[in-house]
N, C-alpha and C positions, 0 to 999 in steps of 0.2 A: 426029414426036416431040413430045409433050405439053409444054407450058411448066411450069416449076418454080413453086412457090408464091411465091418470091421474085422471079421474073420477073412474075408474076400482079399481084404486089403493085406493082411499079414501074410497070406500066401502068394499074393502077388509080389511082395517085397521079397519073400524068400526066393521066389523065382527070378528076380531081377527085372520083373516087368512094372517098372515104376509108374509109367503113365496110367496104367490100369489100377495100380494101387492108389494114386491119386483121384482117379474117379471114384473108387470105392470109399476113399476117406471123404470125399466132397459129399457123397450120398449119405454117409453116417452123420457128418456133421450138420447136414440140412435138417435130418431128423432130430439129432440131439447136440444142439449147438454149444451146451455148456460142458461137453465131454472134453476136458483140457487135455487129457492124456492122449486122445485122439488127435488133437490140434497139435500137441508136441510132435506125434508121429508124423503128421503131415508137413509139420515144418522140416523134419529130417528128410522126408521123401523130396520135398521141394528143393532143400539144399543139395542133395544127391543129384537131382536132375541139372541144376546149376544154370539154367537160362536165366536171362536178365528179368523176364517176366516172373518166373518161379521164385527168384530170390527176393524181388519185391513183394510178392504175395506172401512169402515167408515172413518177412517183416511184418506185414499187417497182421498175420496170424500171432506173432510174438507180441504184439502191441495189444491183442485182444486176450492175451493171457492175465 
């Protein structure tokens, strides 16, 4: 059975592969845009990445909650 995007995101976060985690969370939220838990997780990943673009996107996610 293949892993879900959210399971992949969690594994990537544990491994420190934040850009890959962000890609997996993006895929998950495309399929399930109302998943606020995943959105909060994506905010945290973007905050940890810390680029200006990621921080702006984190604010957009925060506004969507």
